[in-house]
MIMARRO-365446 format. One record per residue (C-alpha): residue in one letter; z, y negated, x. Coordinates in steps of 0.2 Angstrom, whole numbers. Example, Ala and Ser with C-alpha at 12.3 -4.5 7.8 and 13.67 -1.06 7.14 Angstrom:
aa = a&Z = 39&Y = 22&X = 62
aa = s&Z = 36&Y = 5&X = 68
END
This chain:
aa = x&Z = 273&Y = 133&X = -146
aa = x&Z = 292&Y = 130&X = -143
aa = x&Z = 298&Y = 140&X = -127
aa = x&Z = 315&Y = 145&X = -126
aa = x&Z = 327&Y = 137&X = -111
aa = x&Z = 335&Y = 150&X = -101
aa = x&Z = 353&Y = 150&X = -99
aa = x&Z = 362&Y = 148&X = -83
aa = x&Z = 363&Y = 168&X = -82
aa = x&Z = 345&Y = 169&X = -83
aa = x&Z = 341&Y = 160&X = -67
aa = x&Z = 342&Y = 142&X = -74
aa = x&Z = 358&Y = 132&X = -68
aa = x&Z = 356&Y = 115&X = -79
aa = x&Z = 363&Y = 99&X = -72
aa = x&Z = 377&Y = 88&X = -81
aa = x&Z = 382&Y = 70&X = -80
aa = x&Z = 399&Y = 67&X = -82
aa = x&Z = 404&Y = 50&X = -88
aa = x&Z = 416&Y = 41&X = -78
aa = x&Z = 427&Y = 36&X = -94
aa = x&Z = 443&Y = 47&X = -96
aa = x&Z = 442&Y = 61&X = -110
aa = x&Z = 423&Y = 58&X = -111
aa = x&Z = 413&Y = 73&X = -113
aa = x&Z = 399&Y = 79&X = -101
aa = x&Z = 382&Y = 77&X = -108
aa = x&Z = 369&Y = 90&X = -101
aa = x&Z = 353&Y = 83&X = -94
aa = x&Z = 337&Y = 89&X = -100
aa = x&Z = 331&Y = 104&X = -90
aa = x&Z = 316&Y = 103&X = -80
aa = x&Z = 301&Y = 111&X = -88
aa = x&Z = 297&Y = 127&X = -81
aa = x&Z = 284&Y = 128&X = -68
aa = x&Z = 268&Y = 140&X = -67
aa = x&Z = 255&Y = 148&X = -55
aa = x&Z = 238&Y = 157&X = -60
aa = x&Z = 233&Y = 168&X = -45
aa = x&Z = 213&Y = 173&X = -48
aa = x&Z = 204&Y = 189&X = -43
aa = x&Z = 186&Y = 191&X = -46
aa = x&Z = 169&Y = 181&X = -52
aa = x&Z = 168&Y = 166&X = -60
aa = x&Z = 172&Y = 173&X = -76
aa = x&Z = 189&Y = 176&X = -71
aa = x&Z = 190&Y = 159&X = -63
aa = x&Z = 185&Y = 150&X = -80
aa = x&Z = 197&Y = 162&X = -88
aa = x&Z = 211&Y = 156&X = -78
aa = x&Z = 206&Y = 138&X = -82
aa = x&Z = 209&Y = 143&X = -98
aa = x&Z = 227&Y = 151&X = -96
aa = x&Z = 232&Y = 134&X = -86
aa = x&Z = 228&Y = 125&X = -101
aa = x&Z = 237&Y = 135&X = -113
aa = x&Z = 252&Y = 135&X = -101
aa = x&Z = 252&Y = 117&X = -100
aa = x&Z = 250&Y = 115&X = -118
aa = x&Z = 265&Y = 126&X = -120
aa = x&Z = 276&Y = 115&X = -110
aa = x&Z = 274&Y = 122&X = -92
aa = x&Z = 269&Y = 112&X = -77
aa = x&Z = 260&Y = 118&X = -61
aa = x&Z = 272&Y = 123&X = -47
aa = x&Z = 269&Y = 111&X = -33
aa = x&Z = 274&Y = 121&X = -17
aa = x&Z = 290&Y = 128&X = -22
aa = x&Z = 293&Y = 145&X = -32
aa = x&Z = 285&Y = 146&X = -48
aa = x&Z = 296&Y = 151&X = -63
aa = x&Z = 280&Y = 160&X = -71
aa = x&Z = 266&Y = 169&X = -60
aa = x&Z = 252&Y = 175&X = -68
aa = x&Z = 236&Y = 188&X = -60
aa = x&Z = 220&Y = 186&X = -67
aa = x&Z = 213&Y = 202&X = -62
aa = x&Z = 196&Y = 209&X = -58
aa = x&Z = 192&Y = 228&X = -59
aa = x&Z = 175&Y = 227&X = -52
aa = x&Z = 178&Y = 225&X = -33
aa = x&Z = 184&Y = 240&X = -23
aa = x&Z = 202&Y = 240&X = -20
aa = x&Z = 207&Y = 228&X = -34
aa = x&Z = 223&Y = 239&X = -39
aa = x&Z = 228&Y = 240&X = -22
aa = x&Z = 227&Y = 221&X = -20
aa = x&Z = 235&Y = 218&X = -35
aa = x&Z = 250&Y = 230&X = -33
aa = x&Z = 252&Y = 225&X = -15
aa = x&Z = 254&Y = 207&X = -22
aa = x&Z = 267&Y = 213&X = -35
aa = x&Z = 277&Y = 223&X = -22
aa = x&Z = 278&Y = 206&X = -12
aa = x&Z = 285&Y = 197&X = -27
aa = x&Z = 298&Y = 211&X = -33
aa = x&Z = 311&Y = 206&X = -22
aa = x&Z = 307&Y = 188&X = -25
aa = x&Z = 310&Y = 189&X = -43
aa = x&Z = 325&Y = 201&X = -40
aa = x&Z = 332&Y = 185&X = -32
aa = x&Z = 326&Y = 173&X = -46
aa = x&Z = 331&Y = 182&X = -63
aa = x&Z = 323&Y = 167&X = -73
aa = x&Z = 307&Y = 172&X = -65
aa = x&Z = 292&Y = 180&X = -76
aa = x&Z = 277&Y = 189&X = -69
aa = x&Z = 261&Y = 191&X = -81
aa = x&Z = 246&Y = 203&X = -77
aa = x&Z = 230&Y = 199&X = -86
aa = x&Z = 210&Y = 201&X = -85
aa = x&Z = 199&Y = 215&X = -82
aa = x&Z = 210&Y = 226&X = -73
aa = x&Z = 225&Y = 224&X = -86
aa = x&Z = 212&Y = 228&X = -100
aa = x&Z = 207&Y = 245&X = -88
aa = x&Z = 224&Y = 250&X = -85
aa = x&Z = 235&Y = 244&X = -98
aa = x&Z = 252&Y = 255&X = -97
aa = x&Z = 249&Y = 261&X = -78
aa = x&Z = 254&Y = 242&X = -73
aa = x&Z = 271&Y = 245&X = -81
aa = x&Z = 274&Y = 261&X = -76
aa = x&Z = 269&Y = 255&X = -58
aa = x&Z = 278&Y = 238&X = -58
aa = x&Z = 291&Y = 237&X = -71
aa = x&Z = 297&Y = 221&X = -65
aa = x&Z = 282&Y = 214&X = -74
aa = x&Z = 286&Y = 203&X = -89
aa = x&Z = 268&Y = 204&X = -100
aa = x&Z = 252&Y = 213&X = -100
aa = x&Z = 237&Y = 206&X = -108
aa = x&Z = 219&Y = 209&X = -108
aa = x&Z = 202&Y = 201&X = -108
aa = x&Z = 201&Y = 199&X = -127
aa = x&Z = 218&Y = 191&X = -129
aa = x&Z = 219&Y = 176&X = -116
aa = x&Z = 226&Y = 165&X = -129
aa = x&Z = 240&Y = 176&X = -130
aa = x&Z = 249&Y = 172&X = -114
aa = x&Z = 261&Y = 159&X = -119
aa = x&Z = 268&Y = 169&X = -134
aa = x&Z = 269&Y = 184&X = -125
aa = x&Z = 280&Y = 177&X = -110
aa = x&Z = 291&Y = 168&X = -124
aa = x&Z = 294&Y = 186&X = -132
aa = x&Z = 298&Y = 193&X = -116
aa = x&Z = 311&Y = 181&X = -112
aa = x&Z = 319&Y = 182&X = -130
aa = x&Z = 318&Y = 201&X = -131
aa = x&Z = 322&Y = 205&X = -112
aa = x&Z = 309&Y = 217&X = -110
aa = x&Z = 291&Y = 218&X = -104
aa = x&Z = 277&Y = 213&X = -119
aa = x&Z = 259&Y = 223&X = -118
aa = x&Z = 247&Y = 217&X = -128
aa = x&Z = 228&Y = 223&X = -126
aa = x&Z = 215&Y = 220&X = -139
aa = x&Z = 200&Y = 231&X = -142
aa = x&Z = 188&Y = 216&X = -146
aa = x&Z = 188&Y = 197&X = -143
aa = x&Z = 202&Y = 189&X = -156
aa = x&Z = 195&Y = 171&X = -153
aa = x&Z = 180&Y = 164&X = -143
aa = x&Z = 189&Y = 159&X = -126
aa = x&Z = 182&Y = 142&X = -127
aa = x&Z = 191&Y = 136&X = -140
aa = x&Z = 208&Y = 137&X = -130
aa = x&Z = 216&Y = 124&X = -120
aa = x&Z = 207&Y = 122&X = -102
aa = x&Z = 214&Y = 115&X = -87
aa = x&Z = 199&Y = 112&X = -74
aa = x&Z = 202&Y = 113&X = -57
aa = x&Z = 188&Y = 102&X = -54
aa = x&Z = 186&Y = 84&X = -62
aa = x&Z = 167&Y = 82&X = -57
aa = x&Z = 160&Y = 100&X = -61
aa = x&Z = 163&Y = 112&X = -74
aa = x&Z = 160&Y = 129&X = -81
aa = x&Z = 154&Y = 133&X = -98
aa = x&Z = 155&Y = 149&X = -105
aa = x&Z = 139&Y = 152&X = -117
aa = x&Z = 143&Y = 171&X = -121
aa = x&Z = 156&Y = 184&X = -115
aa = x&Z = 152&Y = 202&X = -114
aa = x&Z = 136&Y = 212&X = -110
aa = x&Z = 126&Y = 226&X = -118
aa = x&Z = 117&Y = 234&X = -103
aa = x&Z = 124&Y = 251&X = -97
aa = x&Z = 122&Y = 251&X = -78
aa = x&Z = 129&Y = 265&X = -71
aa = x&Z = 139&Y = 257&X = -56
aa = x&Z = 148&Y = 243&X = -69
aa = x&Z = 164&Y = 244&X = -79
aa = x&Z = 162&Y = 225&X = -87
aa = x&Z = 154&Y = 231&X = -104
aa = x&Z = 170&Y = 243&X = -107
aa = x&Z = 182&Y = 230&X = -103
aa = x&Z = 174&Y = 213&X = -108
aa = x&Z = 164&Y = 222&X = -123
aa = x&Z = 147&Y = 217&X = -132
aa = x&Z = 139&Y = 202&X = -128
aa = x&Z = 145&Y = 187&X = -141
aa = x&Z = 136&Y = 173&X = -141
aa = x&Z = 142&Y = 156&X = -144
aa = x&Z = 133&Y = 143&X = -156
aa = x&Z = 121&Y = 131&X = -147
aa = x&Z = 130&Y = 115&X = -155
aa = x&Z = 146&Y = 121&X = -148
aa = x&Z = 141&Y = 124&X = -131
aa = x&Z = 132&Y = 106&X = -130
aa = x&Z = 146&Y = 98&X = -136
aa = x&Z = 159&Y = 105&X = -124
aa = x&Z = 147&Y = 100&X = -111
aa = x&Z = 146&Y = 82&X = -117
aa = x&Z = 165&Y = 82&X = -117
aa = x&Z = 165&Y = 87&X = -98
aa = x&Z = 152&Y = 73&X = -95
aa = x&Z = 163&Y = 60&X = -104
aa = x&Z = 178&Y = 67&X = -94
aa = x&Z = 168&Y = 62&X = -79
aa = x&Z = 159&Y = 78&X = -74
aa = x&Z = 142&Y = 78&X = -69
aa = x&Z = 138&Y = 97&X = -65
aa = x&Z = 140&Y = 111&X = -76
aa = x&Z = 136&Y = 130&X = -71
aa = x&Z = 133&Y = 140&X = -88
aa = x&Z = 142&Y = 157&X = -89
aa = x&Z = 138&Y = 174&X = -95
aa = x&Z = 138&Y = 192&X = -88
aa = x&Z = 118&Y = 190&X = -94
aa = x&Z = 115&Y = 172&X = -97
aa = x&Z = 96&Y = 174&X = -102
aa = x&Z = 100&Y = 185&X = -115
aa = x&Z = 109&Y = 172&X = -124
aa = x&Z = 104&Y = 171&X = -142
aa = x&Z = 103&Y = 191&X = -145
aa = x&Z = 116&Y = 190&X = -156
aa = x&Z = 108&Y = 176&X = -168
aa = x&Z = 90&Y = 184&X = -164
aa = x&Z = 81&Y = 169&X = -154
aa = x&Z = 75&Y = 177&X = -139
aa = x&Z = 71&Y = 159&X = -132
aa = x&Z = 88&Y = 152&X = -134
aa = x&Z = 92&Y = 152&X = -117
aa = x&Z = 78&Y = 140&X = -112
aa = x&Z = 79&Y = 129&X = -127
aa = x&Z = 97&Y = 127&X = -120
aa = x&Z = 94&Y = 122&X = -102
aa = x&Z = 79&Y = 109&X = -111
aa = x&Z = 93&Y = 103&X = -122
aa = x&Z = 106&Y = 100&X = -107
aa = x&Z = 92&Y = 90&X = -100
aa = x&Z = 95&Y = 77&X = -114
aa = x&Z = 114&Y = 75&X = -110
aa = x&Z = 114&Y = 57&X = -103
aa = x&Z = 126&Y = 57&X = -87
aa = x&Z = 124&Y = 77&X = -84
aa = x&Z = 115&Y = 77&X = -66
aa = x&Z = 116&Y = 95&X = -62
aa = x&Z = 115&Y = 112&X = -72
aa = x&Z = 117&Y = 127&X = -65
aa = x&Z = 118&Y = 145&X = -73
aa = x&Z = 125&Y = 163&X = -68
aa = x&Z = 120&Y = 177&X = -69
aa = x&Z = 103&Y = 182&X = -75
aa = x&Z = 97&Y = 200&X = -76
aa = x&Z = 79&Y = 203&X = -71
aa = x&Z = 74&Y = 215&X = -85
aa = x&Z = 75&Y = 200&X = -98
aa = x&Z = 71&Y = 187&X = -87
aa = x&Z = 56&Y = 178&X = -95
aa = x&Z = 42&Y = 164&X = -92
aa = x&Z = 50&Y = 152&X = -104
aa = x&Z = 66&Y = 150&X = -93
aa = x&Z = 56&Y = 147&X = -79
aa = x&Z = 47&Y = 135&X = -87
aa = x&Z = 63&Y = 127&X = -94
aa = x&Z = 70&Y = 128&X = -76
aa = x&Z = 54&Y = 119&X = -68
aa = x&Z = 51&Y = 104&X = -82
aa = x&Z = 70&Y = 100&X = -85
aa = x&Z = 74&Y = 87&X = -70
aa = x&Z = 95&Y = 92&X = -71
aa = x&Z = 91&Y = 110&X = -69
aa = x&Z = 93&Y = 112&X = -51
aa = x&Z = 80&Y = 122&X = -41
aa = x&Z = 93&Y = 136&X = -36
aa = x&Z = 93&Y = 154&X = -44
aa = x&Z = 104&Y = 169&X = -42
aa = x&Z = 93&Y = 186&X = -45
aa = x&Z = 104&Y = 200&X = -43
aa = x&Z = 92&Y = 216&X = -34
aa = x&Z = 106&Y = 227&X = -32
aa = x&Z = 93&Y = 237&X = -24
aa = x&Z = 75&Y = 238&X = -19
aa = x&Z = 71&Y = 257&X = -22
aa = x&Z = 64&Y = 261&X = -40
aa = x&Z = 72&Y = 276&X = -39
aa = x&Z = 90&Y = 270&X = -37
aa = x&Z = 86&Y = 256&X = -49
aa = x&Z = 82&Y = 272&X = -62
aa = x&Z = 99&Y = 280&X = -57
aa = x&Z = 107&Y = 263&X = -59
aa = x&Z = 99&Y = 261&X = -77
aa = x&Z = 93&Y = 243&X = -71
aa = x&Z = 77&Y = 244&X = -82
aa = x&Z = 67&Y = 235&X = -71
aa = x&Z = 58&Y = 240&X = -54
aa = x&Z = 55&Y = 230&X = -38
aa = x&Z = 37&Y = 225&X = -41
aa = x&Z = 44&Y = 215&X = -57
aa = x&Z = 57&Y = 209&X = -47
aa = x&Z = 46&Y = 201&X = -33
aa = x&Z = 36&Y = 195&X = -48
aa = x&Z = 49&Y = 185&X = -55
aa = x&Z = 52&Y = 175&X = -37
aa = x&Z = 34&Y = 173&X = -35
aa = x&Z = 32&Y = 165&X = -53
aa = x&Z = 49&Y = 155&X = -50
aa = x&Z = 42&Y = 147&X = -32
aa = x&Z = 25&Y = 145&X = -40
aa = x&Z = 35&Y = 132&X = -52
aa = x&Z = 47&Y = 126&X = -42
aa = x&Z = 43&Y = 127&X = -22
aa = x&Z = 58&Y = 123&X = -14
aa = x&Z = 70&Y = 135&X = -26
aa = x&Z = 84&Y = 144&X = -16
aa = x&Z = 86&Y = 161&X = -22
aa = x&Z = 101&Y = 171&X = -19
aa = x&Z = 105&Y = 189&X = -25
aa = x&Z = 117&Y = 203&X = -25
aa = x&Z = 114&Y = 221&X = -18
aa = x&Z = 123&Y = 236&X = -16
aa = x&Z = 123&Y = 249&X = -1
aa = x&Z = 126&Y = 267&X = -2
aa = x&Z = 121&Y = 271&X = -22
aa = x&Z = 126&Y = 291&X = -24
aa = x&Z = 109&Y = 299&X = -19
aa = x&Z = 101&Y = 284&X = -10
aa = x&Z = 91&Y = 291&X = 4
aa = x&Z = 86&Y = 282&X = 20
aa = x&Z = 69&Y = 281&X = 12
aa = x&Z = 78&Y = 272&X = -4
aa = x&Z = 86&Y = 260&X = 8
aa = x&Z = 71&Y = 255&X = 19
aa = x&Z = 63&Y = 250&X = 1
aa = x&Z = 79&Y = 238&X = -1
aa = x&Z = 76&Y = 232&X = 17
aa = x&Z = 57&Y = 229&X = 12
aa = x&Z = 61&Y = 220&X = -4
aa = x&Z = 75&Y = 209&X = 5
aa = x&Z = 60&Y = 204&X = 18
aa = x&Z = 47&Y = 200&X = 6
aa = x&Z = 61&Y = 189&X = -5
aa = x&Z = 67&Y = 178&X = 8
aa = x&Z = 82&Y = 176&X = 0
aa = x&Z = 93&Y = 160&X = 5
aa = x&Z = 109&Y = 172&X = 2
aa = x&Z = 114&Y = 187&X = -2
aa = x&Z = 130&Y = 194&X = -8
aa = x&Z = 130&Y = 213&X = 1
aa = x&Z = 142&Y = 226&X = -7
aa = x&Z = 146&Y = 244&X = -1
aa = x&Z = 145&Y = 254&X = -16
aa = x&Z = 163&Y = 264&X = -22
aa = x&Z = 167&Y = 273&X = -35
aa = x&Z = 175&Y = 264&X = -50
aa = x&Z = 184&Y = 275&X = -60
aa = x&Z = 177&Y = 275&X = -79
aa = x&Z = 158&Y = 273&X = -74
aa = x&Z = 145&Y = 285&X = -75
aa = x&Z = 140&Y = 282&X = -57
aa = x&Z = 157&Y = 289&X = -52
aa = x&Z = 152&Y = 306&X = -58
aa = x&Z = 136&Y = 307&X = -50
aa = x&Z = 132&Y = 319&X = -37
aa = x&Z = 127&Y = 314&X = -18
aa = x&Z = 140&Y = 302&X = -15
aa = x&Z = 137&Y = 295&X = 2
aa = x&Z = 150&Y = 297&X = 17
aa = x&Z = 158&Y = 281&X = 22
aa = x&Z = 150&Y = 281&X = 39
aa = x&Z = 132&Y = 281&X = 32
aa = x&Z = 136&Y = 267&X = 20
aa = x&Z = 144&Y = 257&X = 34
aa = x&Z = 127&Y = 259&X = 45
aa = x&Z = 117&Y = 254&X = 31
aa = x&Z = 127&Y = 239&X = 25
aa = x&Z = 127&Y = 233&X = 45
aa = x&Z = 108&Y = 234&X = 45
aa = x&Z = 107&Y = 226&X = 28
aa = x&Z = 117&Y = 211&X = 34
aa = x&Z = 108&Y = 207&X = 49
aa = x&Z = 92&Y = 208&X = 42
aa = x&Z = 98&Y = 195&X = 28
aa = x&Z = 108&Y = 184&X = 41
aa = x&Z = 92&Y = 182&X = 51
aa = x&Z = 82&Y = 178&X = 35
aa = x&Z = 94&Y = 165&X = 30
aa = x&Z = 97&Y = 157&X = 46
aa = x&Z = 75&Y = 155&X = 46
aa = x&Z = 76&Y = 150&X = 28
aa = x&Z = 89&Y = 136&X = 34
aa = x&Z = 78&Y = 131&X = 48
aa = x&Z = 64&Y = 126&X = 38
aa = x&Z = 77&Y = 113&X = 30
aa = x&Z = 79&Y = 104&X = 48
aa = x&Z = 71&Y = 86&X = 44
aa = x&Z = 72&Y = 86&X = 25
aa = x&Z = 82&Y = 73&X = 15
aa = x&Z = 91&Y = 80&X = 2
aa = x&Z = 105&Y = 75&X = -10
aa = x&Z = 123&Y = 80&X = -8
aa = x&Z = 136&Y = 79&X = -19
aa = x&Z = 153&Y = 78&X = -9
aa = x&Z = 167&Y = 93&X = -13
aa = x&Z = 185&Y = 92&X = -11
aa = x&Z = 183&Y = 105&X = 0
aa = x&Z = 179&Y = 103&X = 19
aa = x&Z = 173&Y = 116&X = 34
aa = x&Z = 185&Y = 124&X = 45
aa = x&Z = 180&Y = 112&X = 59
aa = x&Z = 181&Y = 96&X = 50
aa = x&Z = 198&Y = 92&X = 59
aa = x&Z = 187&Y = 93&X = 75
aa = x&Z = 169&Y = 85&X = 69
aa = x&Z = 176&Y = 74&X = 57
aa = x&Z = 163&Y = 80&X = 43
aa = x&Z = 163&Y = 80&X = 23
aa = x&Z = 156&Y = 96&X = 15
aa = x&Z = 145&Y = 96&X = -1
aa = x&Z = 132&Y = 106&X = -10
aa = x&Z = 114&Y = 101&X = -10
aa = x&Z = 102&Y = 103&X = -26
aa = x&Z = 98&Y = 118&X = -21
aa = x&Z = 115&Y = 123&X = -18
aa = x&Z = 115&Y = 124&X = 0
aa = x&Z = 131&Y = 120&X = 10
aa = x&Z = 130&Y = 104&X = 20
aa = x&Z = 141&Y = 98&X = 30
aa = x&Z = 139&Y = 79&X = 36
aa = x&Z = 146&Y = 64&X = 45
aa = x&Z = 148&Y = 47&X = 38
aa = x&Z = 141&Y = 35&X = 51
aa = x&Z = 152&Y = 21&X = 59
aa = x&Z = 154&Y = 7&X = 47
aa = x&Z = 146&Y = 17&X = 33
aa = x&Z = 158&Y = 19&X = 16
aa = x&Z = 166&Y = 36&X = 14
aa = x&Z = 163&Y = 45&X = -2
aa = x&Z = 175&Y = 52&X = -14
aa = x&Z = 173&Y = 71&X = -21
aa = x&Z = 160&Y = 70&X = -34
aa = x&Z = 150&Y = 55&X = -26
aa = x&Z = 133&Y = 58&X = -20
aa = x&Z = 126&Y = 55&X = -3
aa = x&Z = 106&Y = 56&X = 4
aa = x&Z = 106&Y = 62&X = 22
aa = x&Z = 94&Y = 71&X = 33
aa = x&Z = 97&Y = 89&X = 40
aa = x&Z = 99&Y = 88&X = 58
aa = x&Z = 105&Y = 107&X = 61
aa = x&Z = 103&Y = 123&X = 54
aa = x&Z = 114&Y = 140&X = 54
aa = x&Z = 113&Y = 156&X = 44
aa = x&Z = 126&Y = 149&X = 30
aa = x&Z = 126&Y = 130&X = 32
aa = x&Z = 116&Y = 114&X = 37
aa = x&Z = 123&Y = 99&X = 46
aa = x&Z = 118&Y = 81&X = 44
aa = x&Z = 121&Y = 69&X = 57
aa = x&Z = 115&Y = 53&X = 52
aa = x&Z = 109&Y = 43&X = 68
aa = x&Z = 113&Y = 26&X = 60
aa = x&Z = 118&Y = 19&X = 44
aa = x&Z = 100&Y = 18&X = 38
aa = x&Z = 97&Y = 37&X = 38
aa = x&Z = 114&Y = 38&X = 26
aa = x&Z = 114&Y = 33&X = 8
aa = x&Z = 129&Y = 33&X = -4
aa = x&Z = 128&Y = 33&X = -23
aa = x&Z = 146&Y = 31&X = -29
aa = x&Z = 146&Y = 40&X = -46
aa = x&Z = 157&Y = 43&X = -62
aa = x&Z = 162&Y = 59&X = -56
aa = x&Z = 169&Y = 50&X = -40
aa = x&Z = 179&Y = 38&X = -52
aa = x&Z = 186&Y = 53&X = -62
aa = x&Z = 192&Y = 60&X = -44
aa = x&Z = 201&Y = 43&X = -41
aa = x&Z = 209&Y = 46&X = -59
aa = x&Z = 215&Y = 63&X = -55
aa = x&Z = 222&Y = 59&X = -38
aa = x&Z = 231&Y = 43&X = -47
aa = x&Z = 238&Y = 55&X = -62
aa = x&Z = 245&Y = 69&X = -49
aa = x&Z = 250&Y = 61&X = -34
aa = x&Z = 249&Y = 41&X = -34
aa = x&Z = 236&Y = 31&X = -30
aa = x&Z = 222&Y = 39&X = -19
aa = x&Z = 218&Y = 33&X = -3
aa = x&Z = 202&Y = 25&X = -4
aa = x&Z = 185&Y = 34&X = 2
aa = x&Z = 197&Y = 49&X = 5
aa = x&Z = 190&Y = 67&X = 3
aa = x&Z = 207&Y = 75&X = 4
aa = x&Z = 218&Y = 80&X = -10
aa = x&Z = 219&Y = 96&X = -23
aa = x&Z = 206&Y = 110&X = -20
aa = x&Z = 193&Y = 111&X = -34
aa = x&Z = 183&Y = 126&X = -40
aa = x&Z = 168&Y = 128&X = -31
aa = x&Z = 153&Y = 130&X = -43
aa = x&Z = 139&Y = 143&X = -42
aa = x&Z = 139&Y = 156&X = -27
aa = x&Z = 153&Y = 155&X = -14
aa = x&Z = 149&Y = 147&X = 3
aa = x&Z = 147&Y = 165&X = 13
aa = x&Z = 139&Y = 181&X = 7
aa = x&Z = 153&Y = 191&X = 4
aa = x&Z = 154&Y = 206&X = 15
aa = x&Z = 159&Y = 225&X = 10
aa = x&Z = 176&Y = 227&X = 4
END
């Protein structure tokens, strides 16, 4: 797509190189390409959508901003979390004077909040140039060009998907890992969730298209993929195959070079034994499962329209652990749902105690406009919700510490990531993820080779905390490095972006963390 180059009056000042020969005409140099920055709020689906936005902008001639003010700033928004709108409008307010001082700058807002609020964004922030929704991510470059050409804001919100997002250009933030969408949208009607209204009914990709994308990622150097969907285990409903997801997992096991397969997030109501069998019997499907509980109270689950009860949930965990004894299981929990009694909350604590989650992402319920739960009676006082939240997090922190302590002395394979811990400067440790997705900070013994992001090291766990593990090998004999194709891809990416890499260095551009965040998310 061709982009209109702004005139000097629009904030661009092209330089000219006047020839020294008398009478020669000045020849304008080629203006530099416009730069962009994508700022992401929200879940893994938002992160993957941002990769597509980056890919489309670069296909249209933009380049990533490298520290300087970007010509185009794109906000990819979330409408699920509390205060999502405040976060967006706060950021837009900060940029208003910046844009006023740089007339050629453009601001775009996309994602779930854009789908929901539509005209509201332009009313509250008239300096925004383009607003687009979850169903037309591919329109971003055209909307920016139209806004520049017409000198007015562009609003385009579609009610249904115009093209499956995975057909769009994508710029991955991580060379060693990749997200792969298998479906978009959701057919569930959870009363607290606005996602179905914003992303629509479930649309499934054909298995061949998914596997082809995975194979392309692997050919490009990735050794890990995470399959994404609002409800991944209902995959196949659109084309009538109830075992499509388990078949997809098994097919991933046949892809040469693919070492780690993860997925998020399933729904307990649709989680079937064939998926558990596929996880247990497919070597590259990792021993890690994110299974959202939301509440341990059957009454609250009914009010949430979650269509399963605590007994079924615990039964799933028992089956998973029977087939995959070392599986690490994480979850989502909402505290303070309307009408939740102390008895209901105690039921949640009981299920958490029995479940032994490795990690729990806990949230304080807050009204989300447009959801049925927002209209329910018996909305709980903030003080009650806060007190219960603190009790739950204290319980889960204890359990997480106990479960991590059980890892002491275990030999684990860790895929090195580009991110390091907050104390890396002091400890000189690198970081990575074990097969069960636990965060491991490890040191490299004196004289041993330093891994690159994407390489794999095998170490023995020597320390454990609630949210991470530590491995400090006593000698080189307790440290094993396997250089990987993903590490080679990291080297190539560094050479392409900023010159030849420093051998063995784990420093560089920040990639996208796959799977769950490193720490439980507290109430927002």
